[in-house]
N, C-alpha and C positions, 0 to 999 in steps of 0.2 A: 659114299667113298668112291665107288666105281664111276659115278657121274663126274666127279672132280678129276679123277685120273684120266678119263677119256677126254675131258676138256684140255687137260695139260698136254696130252699126246697130240691133240689137234693143233693146239697153239704152237708146240715145238715144231710140228711138221710144217705149219704155215710159215713160221719164222725161218726155218731152214730153206724153204723154197724161195721166200722173199729175198733172203741173203744171196742165194745163188743167182736169182734174177737180177738183182742190183749189181752184183759182181760182173756178170756177163754184159750188162748194159754199159757199165763203166768201161769195160775192156773194148767193146765195139766203138764207143764214143772216142776213146783214146786213140784207137787205130784210125778212125776217120779223121781225127785232128792231125795225126801224124802225116797222113797222105795229103791233107790240105796244106799243111806247112811245107811239105816237100814240093808240091806244085807251085806254091807262091814263091818259094826260094828259087826254083828253076827259072821263073820268069825274070 
């Protein structure tokens, strides 16, 4: 029982961190895209 619960805890922790990483990656990508579009529009 404790083995399963520990696995669940590890899985949830990994899932949380993966979600945060993906979210931050998308945000940085979005920001870089915005700056790129702004530069292309200025030309």
